[in-house]
C-alpha positions in Angstrom: 22.7 -0.1 28.2 20.7 1.9 25.7 20.3 5.6 25.4 16.8 6.9 25.6 15.6 10.5 25.3 13.5 11.1 28.4 10.3 13.2 28.1 11.5 16.1 30.2 14.9 16.5 28.4 15.5 19.0 25.6 15.6 17.5 22.1 18.9 15.9 21.2 19.7 15.0 24.9 19.7 11.4 25.9 20.2 9.6 29.1 21.1 5.9 29.6 18.3 3.5 30.7 18.9 -0.2 31.3 16.8 -2.6 29.3 15.6 -5.5 31.3 17.9 -8.5 31.0 14.8 -10.5 30.2 14.5 -8.6 26.9 16.5 -11.0 24.7 16.1 -13.2 21.7 14.0 -16.3 22.3 10.9 -14.4 23.7 7.7 -15.5 22.1 4.3 -13.9 21.9 1.0 -14.9 20.3 -2.4 -13.5 19.4 -5.4 -15.1 17.9 -8.9 -14.4 16.6 -11.8 -16.1 14.9 -12.3 -14.4 11.5 -15.5 -12.3 11.5 -17.1 -10.6 8.4 -15.6 -7.3 9.6 -12.1 -8.8 9.2 -12.6 -9.9 5.6 -11.0 -8.1 2.6 -14.2 -6.5 1.3 -15.0 -5.0 4.7 -11.5 -3.5 5.2 -11.1 -2.4 1.5 -8.2 -4.7 0.6 -10.0 -6.9 -1.9 -13.3 -8.5 -3.0 -13.0 -12.0 -1.8 -14.6 -12.8 1.6 -11.5 -14.1 3.4 -9.2 -12.8 6.1 -7.8 -9.5 4.9 -4.1 -9.2 4.7 -4.1 -6.0 6.9 -5.9 -7.9 9.6 -3.3 -10.7 9.5 -0.5 -8.2 9.7 -2.3 -6.5 12.7 -2.5 -9.9 14.4 1.3 -10.5 13.8 2.0 -7.1 15.3 -0.2 -7.9 18.3 1.9 -11.2 18.8 5.1 -9.2 18.7 3.7 -6.8 21.3 2.7 -9.6 23.6 6.2 -11.0 23.5 7.8 -7.8 25.0 5.4 -5.2 26.3 5.3 -6.4 29.9 9.1 -6.2 30.1 9.6 -2.5 29.2 10.2 0.2 31.8 7.2 2.3 32.8 6.6 5.0 30.2 8.1 3.1 27.3 6.4 1.1 24.5 7.2 -0.2 21.1 6.0 0.9 17.7 6.3 -0.9 14.4 9.0 0.4 12.0 9.3 -2.4 9.4 7.3 -5.3 8.0 8.2 -7.8 5.4 5.3 -10.3 5.2 3.8 -12.9 2.9 0.2 -13.9 3.0 0.0 -17.1 1.0 -3.2 -18.9 2.0 -6.8 -17.8 2.4 -8.8 -18.1 5.6 -12.6 -17.9 5.4 -14.8 -16.2 8.0 -15.5 -18.5 11.0 -12.0 -20.0 11.2 -9.5 -19.4 14.0 -6.2 -17.8 13.1 -3.2 -17.7 15.4 -0.1 -15.4 14.9 3.2 -16.0 16.7 6.2 -13.7 17.0 9.7 -14.8 18.0 12.1 -12.1 19.2 15.3 -12.8 17.1 17.4 -9.8 17.9 17.8 -6.7 20.1 20.1 -4.0 18.8 19.9 -0.8 20.7 16.2 0.2 20.7 15.4 -2.0 17.8 13.7 -5.3 18.3 13.6 -7.8 15.4 10.9 -10.6 15.2 10.2 -13.6 13.0 6.4 -13.7 12.6 4.0 -16.4 11.3 0.3 -17.0 11.1 -1.7 -20.3 10.9 -5.3 -21.2 10.6 -7.0 -24.4 11.6 -5.7 -26.1 8.4 -2.1 -24.8 8.2 0.2 -21.9 7.6 -1.2 -18.8 6.0 1.6 -16.2 6.3 5.1 -15.4 7.6 7.8 -12.8 7.6 9.8 -10.4 9.6 8.9 -7.4 11.7 10.9 -4.7 13.5 9.7 -2.5 16.4 11.5 0.3 18.1 11.3 1.2 21.8 10.0 4.7 22.4 9.3 7.0 25.3 5.5 7.4 25.1 5.3 10.9 26.5 7.9 12.2 24.1 6.4 10.3 21.2 3.0 11.8 21.9 4.3 15.3 22.3 6.1 15.1 18.9 2.9 13.8 17.3 1.0 16.8 18.7 3.7 19.2 17.6 3.4 17.8 14.1 -0.3 18.2 14.1 0.0 21.8 15.3 2.3 22.6 12.3 -0.7 22.3 10.1 -3.1 24.0 12.4 -4.8 20.8 13.5 -6.3 20.0 16.8 -5.8 16.8 18.8 -8.8 14.5 18.8 -11.0 14.8 21.8 -12.4 12.1 23.9 -10.9 8.8 25.3 -8.0 7.0 23.6 
């Protein structure tokens, strides 16, 4: 059992919520894309060489981790990334397919640990570790809006 602060509870108060038994090491997720010009380093501002940008590879690894667990969380809960330790050691030109995989290696309280990797059509291009924490979406959003209000900002309007 893990303690989660529910949205309607005052700050500092937690109530127990059972994580699904299926949320355990061994779960796998994957995400893939075909590298487009918009995903190259010059386009995202991470370099001048027209190959898959490291931030895009990292995003794909996070998407793989999400796909491993997001369908198993209770309603109103999601995960957010809290730590990345990633190597990007091979270039992938535009037009090639890249696949990222994430293996859930540990569950400790609300923290989920993953081993992540990425390959293109020729071979491995990156690997590392990634951690995500389970959050109550409503409470998380409320805190983000309270933070924005502290500087006099307004929430963005429109969808999503």
